[in-house]
C-alpha positions as CSV (number, residue, x, y, z in Angstrom):
1,M,13.0,-15.2,-26.2
2,A,16.8,-16.6,-26.8
3,A,19.1,-13.9,-28.1
4,T,20.9,-15.0,-31.8
5,L,24.3,-14.2,-32.6
6,T,24.9,-13.2,-36.4
7,A,28.3,-12.9,-37.9
8,P,29.5,-9.5,-39.1
9,A,29.8,-8.9,-42.6
10,P,33.1,-9.0,-44.4
11,G,35.0,-5.8,-43.5
12,A,32.1,-4.7,-41.3
13,P,33.4,-4.0,-37.6
14,A,32.6,-6.4,-35.1
15,R,29.5,-5.7,-32.5
16,T,29.2,-6.6,-29.2
17,V,25.8,-8.2,-28.4
18,P,25.2,-7.3,-24.5
19,R,24.5,-10.2,-22.5
20,P,21.2,-10.2,-20.7
21,S,21.6,-10.0,-16.9
22,P,21.1,-13.4,-14.9
23,G,17.9,-13.4,-13.1
24,G,16.6,-14.8,-10.3
25,W,18.7,-15.5,-7.1
26,R,21.9,-15.6,-9.5
27,S,21.7,-11.6,-9.6
28,R,20.4,-11.3,-6.0
29,W,22.1,-13.7,-3.9
30,P,24.0,-10.8,-2.0
31,L,20.6,-10.1,-0.5
32,L,20.9,-13.3,1.4
33,P,23.0,-12.0,4.4
34,L,20.4,-9.0,4.6
35,V,17.4,-11.5,4.6
36,A,19.2,-13.9,7.1
37,A,20.1,-10.7,9.5
38,V,16.2,-10.1,9.5
39,L,15.0,-13.7,10.1
40,L,17.7,-14.6,12.6
41,V,16.7,-12.2,15.0
42,A,14.3,-14.6,16.3
43,L,16.8,-17.0,17.4
44,P,18.1,-16.8,21.1
45,Y,20.2,-13.8,21.5
46,G,23.9,-13.0,22.6
47,T,27.2,-14.9,22.5
48,G,29.0,-11.9,24.2
49,G,29.5,-11.5,28.0
50,G,30.5,-9.0,30.3
51,D,30.1,-5.4,29.8
52,G,30.4,-5.5,26.1
53,P,27.6,-5.8,23.7
54,A,26.2,-9.2,22.9
55,V,26.5,-10.7,19.6
56,G,23.7,-12.6,18.1
57,P,23.2,-14.5,14.7
58,A,21.8,-11.8,13.2
59,D,24.7,-9.4,14.0
60,V,26.7,-12.1,12.7
61,A,24.8,-12.2,9.3
62,S,24.7,-8.0,9.3
63,G,28.2,-8.5,9.6
64,I,28.5,-10.9,6.3
65,A,26.1,-8.4,4.7
66,V,28.9,-5.4,5.1
67,L,31.7,-7.8,3.8
68,V,29.9,-8.8,0.9
69,C,29.2,-5.1,0.0
70,A,32.7,-4.2,0.5
71,G,33.9,-7.3,-1.6
72,R,31.4,-6.2,-4.3
73,L,32.8,-2.4,-4.3
74,L,36.2,-3.8,-4.4
75,H,35.7,-6.2,-7.4
76,L,33.5,-3.6,-9.3
77,R,35.4,-0.7,-9.0
78,R,32.6,1.6,-8.8
79,R,31.9,4.9,-6.8
80,P,29.9,3.5,-4.0
81,L,27.9,6.4,-3.0
82,S,26.7,9.7,-4.4
83,G,28.1,12.9,-2.4
84,A,24.5,13.3,-0.9
85,A,24.4,9.6,0.0
86,A,27.6,9.6,1.5
87,L,27.2,12.8,3.5
88,V,23.6,11.6,5.0
89,L,24.7,8.0,5.6
90,G,28.2,8.9,7.1
91,L,27.4,12.3,9.1
92,P,26.5,10.3,12.3
93,A,29.8,8.7,12.5
94,V,31.4,12.2,13.2
95,G,29.2,12.3,16.5
96,F,30.3,8.9,17.5
97,A,34.1,9.7,17.0
98,V,33.7,13.0,18.7
99,A,31.7,11.1,21.8
100,T,34.3,8.3,21.9
101,V,37.3,10.5,21.9
102,T,35.9,13.1,24.4
103,A,34.2,10.5,27.0
104,V,35.1,10.6,30.4
105,D,36.4,7.0,29.8
106,P,37.5,6.4,26.1
107,A,38.3,2.8,26.4
108,A,34.9,2.1,27.8
109,A,33.3,4.1,25.1
110,L,35.1,1.8,22.1
111,P,32.6,-1.1,22.5
112,G,29.6,1.7,21.9
113,L,31.4,3.0,18.9
114,V,31.5,0.0,17.2
115,R,27.9,-1.1,18.0
116,Y,26.8,2.6,16.8
117,L,28.5,2.4,13.5
118,Q,27.2,-0.9,13.0
119,V,23.6,0.2,13.4
120,F,23.4,3.6,12.5
121,V,26.3,3.6,9.4
122,L,27.7,0.4,8.1
123,V,24.4,-1.7,8.1
124,P,22.1,1.2,6.3
125,A,25.0,1.6,3.9
126,A,25.4,-1.9,3.1
127,V,21.5,-2.0,2.6
128,F,21.7,0.8,0.4
129,L,24.2,-0.3,-1.7
130,L,23.1,-3.8,-2.1
131,L,19.7,-2.9,-3.3
132,K,19.8,-3.0,-7.0
133,D,15.9,-2.3,-7.6
134,A,12.5,-2.2,-6.1
135,R,12.4,-6.2,-6.4
136,G,15.3,-6.3,-4.1
137,F,13.6,-3.7,-1.6
138,R,10.2,-6.1,-1.5
139,I,12.4,-9.2,-0.8
140,V,13.8,-7.6,2.2
141,A,10.5,-5.9,3.3
142,G,9.2,-9.6,2.7
143,A,11.3,-11.0,5.2
144,L,10.2,-8.3,7.8
145,V,6.5,-9.6,7.2
146,L,7.7,-13.3,7.4
147,L,9.5,-12.7,10.6
148,A,6.5,-10.8,11.9
149,L,3.9,-13.6,11.2
150,V,6.1,-16.2,13.1
151,Q,6.7,-13.8,16.1
152,G,2.8,-12.8,16.0
153,V,1.8,-16.7,15.9
154,V,4.0,-17.2,18.9
155,G,2.9,-14.1,21.0
156,V,-0.9,-15.1,20.6
157,D,-0.6,-18.6,21.4
158,Q,1.6,-17.0,24.6
159,Y,-1.6,-15.1,25.6
160,V,-4.1,-17.9,25.0
161,T,-2.3,-20.7,26.9
162,G,-0.9,-18.4,29.7
163,T,2.6,-18.8,28.8
164,G,3.8,-15.4,28.4
165,A,5.5,-12.7,30.2
166,S,4.1,-11.8,33.3
167,Y,1.6,-8.8,33.4
168,M,-0.6,-7.5,36.2
169,G,0.0,-10.9,37.9
170,E,-0.6,-12.9,35.0
171,E,1.8,-14.7,32.3
172,V,-0.1,-13.5,29.5
173,R,1.9,-10.6,27.8
174,A,2.7,-11.5,24.1
175,V,6.6,-11.6,23.7
176,G,7.4,-14.1,20.9
177,T,10.6,-15.7,20.9
178,F,12.4,-13.0,22.7
179,G,11.3,-13.4,26.3
180,P,10.6,-11.2,29.2
181,S,13.7,-9.6,29.2
182,D,13.7,-8.0,25.8
183,I,9.7,-6.9,26.0
184,M,9.7,-4.9,23.2
185,G,10.9,-7.1,20.8
186,M,7.9,-9.0,19.5
187,A,6.2,-5.6,19.6
188,T,8.8,-3.9,17.4
189,V,9.2,-6.7,14.6
190,V,5.3,-7.4,14.2
191,A,5.1,-3.4,14.0
192,Y,7.5,-3.7,11.1
193,G,5.7,-6.6,9.3
194,L,2.4,-4.8,9.7
195,L,3.5,-1.6,8.4
196,A,5.3,-3.4,5.4
197,A,1.9,-5.2,4.8
198,A,-0.3,-2.3,4.9
199,A,1.9,-0.4,2.6
200,C,1.7,-3.4,0.1
201,A,-2.0,-3.5,0.3
202,L,-2.3,0.2,-0.3
203,R,-0.4,0.2,-3.4
204,T,0.2,-3.1,-4.7
205,P,2.9,-3.6,-7.4
206,R,1.5,-3.6,-10.7
207,T,2.9,-6.7,-11.5
208,A,2.0,-8.6,-8.6
209,P,-0.6,-11.2,-8.9
210,A,-4.2,-10.6,-8.1
211,W,-4.1,-12.3,-4.4
212,L,-1.3,-10.3,-3.0
213,R,-3.4,-7.2,-2.2
214,P,-6.2,-8.9,-0.1
215,C,-3.7,-11.2,1.1
216,A,-1.2,-8.1,2.3
217,A,-4.7,-6.7,3.9
218,V,-5.3,-9.8,5.8
219,V,-1.8,-10.0,7.3
220,A,-1.9,-6.1,8.3
221,V,-5.2,-6.4,10.1
222,G,-4.2,-10.2,11.5
223,L,-0.8,-8.5,12.9
224,T,-3.0,-6.2,15.1
225,V,-3.8,-9.0,17.5
226,P,0.1,-9.8,18.7
227,L,0.4,-5.9,18.5
228,A,-2.4,-5.3,20.9
229,L,-1.5,-8.4,23.1
230,S,2.2,-7.3,23.7
231,F,0.6,-4.1,25.7
232,S,3.6,-2.1,24.7
233,R,2.1,1.5,24.8
234,G,5.0,3.4,23.0
235,V,4.8,0.9,20.0
236,W,1.0,1.3,19.6
237,I,1.6,5.1,19.4
238,A,4.3,4.9,16.8
239,T,2.6,2.3,14.6
240,A,-0.6,4.7,14.5
241,A,1.3,7.3,13.8
242,A,3.2,5.7,10.8
243,L,-0.3,4.1,9.8
244,L,-1.6,7.8,9.7
245,V,1.1,9.6,7.9
246,A,1.1,6.5,5.4
247,L,-2.5,6.7,4.8
248,A,-2.3,10.2,4.3
249,L,0.2,9.9,1.4
250,T,-2.2,7.5,-0.4
251,G,-5.4,10.1,-0.9
252,R,-8.3,11.2,0.9
253,R,-10.7,8.6,0.1
254,Q,-8.6,5.6,0.3
255,A,-7.3,6.8,3.8
256,L,-11.1,7.2,4.8
257,T,-11.9,3.9,3.5
258,S,-8.9,2.1,5.4
259,L,-9.7,4.1,8.6
260,A,-13.2,2.6,8.5
261,V,-11.6,-0.9,8.1
262,L,-9.4,-0.8,10.9
263,G,-12.2,0.8,13.4
264,A,-14.4,-2.1,12.3
265,T,-12.1,-4.8,13.0
266,G,-10.7,-3.5,16.2
267,T,-14.2,-3.2,17.3
268,V,-14.8,-6.4,16.1
269,L,-11.8,-8.3,17.4
270,V,-11.9,-6.4,20.8
271,G,-15.6,-5.9,21.6
272,G,-17.0,-9.0,19.6
273,F,-14.5,-11.8,20.4
274,G,-13.1,-9.9,23.5
275,I,-9.8,-10.6,22.6
276,G,-7.7,-9.1,25.5
277,S,-10.4,-6.6,25.9
278,Q,-9.9,-5.6,29.5
279,P,-6.2,-5.8,29.8
280,I,-6.0,-3.6,26.4
281,A,-8.5,-1.0,27.5
282,D,-6.6,-0.8,30.9
283,R,-3.5,-0.3,29.0
284,A,-4.8,2.3,26.6
285,A,-6.2,4.1,29.1
286,S,-3.1,4.5,30.9
287,V,-1.4,6.3,28.0
288,T,-3.6,9.5,29.5
289,Q,-2.4,8.5,32.8
290,V,1.4,9.3,32.6
291,T,1.2,12.8,33.9
292,R,-1.7,12.7,36.5
293,A,-0.9,9.0,38.2
294,P,2.1,7.3,36.4
295,D,2.9,3.9,37.3
296,R,6.1,2.9,38.3
297,S,7.7,2.4,35.1
298,V,6.7,5.5,33.7
299,S,8.1,7.2,37.2
300,D,11.6,5.5,36.5
301,R,11.5,6.5,32.7
302,Y,11.0,10.2,33.8
303,A,13.8,10.0,36.4
304,M,16.1,8.5,33.5
305,W,14.9,11.1,31.2
306,G,16.1,13.6,34.0
307,A,19.4,11.6,34.6
308,A,20.1,12.0,30.8
309,G,19.3,15.6,30.7
310,A,21.6,16.1,33.8
311,M,24.4,14.4,31.9
312,W,24.1,16.7,28.9
313,R,24.1,20.0,31.2
314,E,27.4,18.8,32.7
315,R,28.9,18.5,29.5
316,P,26.9,20.0,26.5
317,A,28.9,19.5,23.7
318,T,30.0,16.1,23.5
319,G,28.1,14.3,26.2
320,V,29.5,11.6,28.7
321,G,30.6,9.3,26.3
322,L,29.2,6.3,24.4
323,K,28.0,3.6,26.8
324,G,28.2,6.1,29.7
325,F,24.7,6.2,30.8
326,P,25.0,3.3,33.4
327,A,28.1,4.7,35.1
328,H,26.8,7.9,35.6
329,R,23.3,7.3,35.8
330,D,23.3,7.4,39.9
331,A,25.0,10.5,40.2
332,H,22.4,12.4,37.9
333,A,19.1,10.5,38.8
334,S,16.9,11.3,41.3
335,I,16.0,9.4,44.7
336,G,12.7,8.1,43.2
337,L,14.6,5.8,40.9
338,S,14.2,2.2,41.5
339,S,17.0,0.1,41.2
340,G,15.6,-2.3,38.1
341,S,12.2,-3.5,36.8
342,D,10.8,-6.9,37.5
343,T,10.7,-9.7,34.4
344,A,9.2,-13.2,35.0
345,G,7.1,-15.7,32.6
346,A,7.8,-17.1,29.1
347,G,10.1,-19.6,30.5
348,Q,11.9,-17.3,32.6
349,E,12.3,-17.3,36.6
350,F,11.7,-14.2,38.2
351,R,14.3,-11.7,37.7
352,R,15.5,-8.0,38.6
353,Q,16.7,-6.2,35.4
354,S,19.0,-3.4,35.6
355,L,17.6,-0.1,34.3
356,L,20.9,1.0,31.9
357,S,19.1,3.3,29.5
358,P,16.7,6.1,29.8
359,H,14.4,4.3,27.4
360,N,14.6,7.5,24.7
361,M,17.1,7.3,22.0
362,Y,17.0,10.9,21.5
363,L,18.0,11.6,25.4
364,L,20.4,8.9,25.5
365,V,22.1,10.5,22.5
366,L,22.0,13.8,24.2
367,G,23.3,12.7,27.3
368,E,26.2,10.3,25.6
369,Q,27.0,12.5,22.7
370,G,25.8,15.9,23.6
371,L,24.8,18.4,20.9
372,I,27.3,17.3,18.4
373,G,26.2,13.9,18.2
374,L,22.5,14.6,18.7
375,T,22.5,17.1,15.7
376,A,24.9,14.5,13.2
377,L,22.5,11.6,14.3
378,V,19.0,13.5,14.0
379,G,20.1,15.5,10.6
380,S,20.8,12.3,9.3
381,W,17.3,10.6,9.8
382,A,15.6,14.0,9.3
383,A,17.3,14.1,5.7
384,I,16.4,10.6,4.9
385,L,12.6,11.0,6.3
386,L,12.0,14.3,4.2
387,G,13.8,12.8,1.4
388,A,11.6,9.8,0.9
389,V,8.5,11.5,1.6
390,R,9.4,14.0,-1.2
391,R,10.4,11.4,-3.5
392,L,6.9,9.5,-2.6
393,R,4.8,12.1,-3.5
394,R,6.9,12.5,-6.9
395,A,6.5,9.2,-7.7
396,R,2.8,9.3,-7.1
397,A,2.6,12.0,-9.4
398,R,4.7,10.3,-12.5
399,G,2.7,7.4,-11.7
400,D,6.0,4.9,-10.9
401,A,5.6,1.4,-10.2
402,A,7.5,1.4,-7.0
403,V,5.1,3.7,-5.1
404,D,4.4,0.6,-2.8
405,C,8.2,0.7,-1.6
406,G,7.8,4.4,-0.7
407,L,5.1,3.8,1.3
408,V,6.9,1.3,3.1
409,A,10.1,3.4,3.5
410,V,8.1,6.3,4.9
411,A,6.1,4.2,7.2
412,L,9.1,2.5,8.5
413,M,11.2,5.4,9.0
414,T,8.2,7.5,10.8
415,W,7.3,4.5,13.0
416,Q,11.1,4.3,14.0
417,S,11.2,8.3,14.6
418,V,8.1,8.2,16.7
419,N,9.1,4.9,18.7
420,F,12.7,6.5,19.6
421,L,10.6,8.7,21.8
422,Y,9.6,5.8,24.1
423,A,12.7,3.3,23.5
424,D,16.2,3.1,22.5
425,I,18.7,0.7,20.8
426,G,19.4,-2.7,22.8
427,G,18.5,-6.5,22.2
428,P,18.1,-8.5,19.2
429,T,15.9,-6.2,17.3
430,T,18.5,-3.7,17.3
431,V,20.1,-4.6,14.1
432,L,16.9,-4.1,12.6
433,S,17.0,-0.4,12.8
434,G,20.0,-0.4,10.6
435,V,18.1,-2.3,8.0
436,V,15.0,0.1,8.5
437,L,17.1,3.0,8.3
438,G,18.9,1.4,5.0
439,L,15.9,0.9,3.1
440,A,14.3,4.2,3.9
441,A,17.5,5.7,2.8
442,W,17.6,3.5,-0.5
443,W,14.2,5.3,-1.5
444,A,15.0,8.7,-0.5
445,L,18.7,8.9,-2.0
446,A,19.1,6.3,-4.7
447,G,19.0,7.3,-8.3
448,P,15.3,7.5,-10.0
449,E,16.5,4.4,-12.3
450,K,16.7,2.4,-9.2
451,A,13.6,3.8,-7.3
452,G,11.5,4.0,-9.8
453,T,11.6,0.6,-11.2
454,A,9.4,-2.1,-11.0
């Protein structure tokens, strides 16, 4: 109903009637760069060259989001962050700065400083500050689901038509639009979308239409197919862990029901229709053989883990410096480390790809930034995760309308924490790590008047 203005009585003080805030995208346009940063991940990556970090369309969009955020803060002249939020979001910058200044080659560490600040400080802070309420959170989470659906469809088509990346001599590995040089890209975005859709199905917003819950459930179940066809063991483990945590936080009855549905779906898809049954079974079985009979990829990973540990023992406090792992790898790795991994398929010719990171974010940080950097970064992540879980439990107890946002935040943050045991940053999906951290930080650290709104 439109507001009416009445003239004040003679002699009475004039009253100021507040104007209703504009709705729709007029009030949410600052979210457009964030949504673009998510969706543009699927486009061809990299305009940079040389040894510096490549810059893709999603990175440009994330930079625009940071600038929009800074412009709004200057225009509105508001205090940007609470003390707790500033400490948690800004703490990693201390480790990055120390590792850069004390690096063996500070000049070579500068590009790493820029990249780490972008992913782990600036983008999360921009997400935190640009989200006004739970509706904005759901818009960004919906973009993750849309990206996952597009990549999942492409990945399934690659498996069916034999146009995917090379796997065991066949070009059947689902990699989406990322190609064999970024073998984890599709699996990562599909996992993000699966978790967001599953959280929506478990706790659908009260104001949502009736069709949203079954639709979200179908999307979550459907995304398990491209996830399985990615043959990415680390992503499987991280997704299973995140789902179990999300289910545990929804209640015992719903958790048991959901697990039964997932088990039956897996049996039908793999056992009944035979979708990738033998390759998936072989890949799953290999998870239990990483210590008894590791394959070449696992052996190389162990060798790189050892190299990162050796770098840390050499410089325990500050590490060898950001972006220093490739330069110091050979001096600290065992002779069993191969020169690179073979990649082919999905429209790419055979290529030998250098192993430039240990594929473990915690060991990478430990080797390059030492105990100071690891403590600062992991301390920030732990505070976000614990805060998100605590707020979610309180929101459930109060019956808040935004419990679905809490489930998404906890699931995504759990997935990121577990997946970093088997992966590190790199490639076009790197910027999504910053978006995920920002979503989780918003839920964990934003005021109750924001996180509790529908």
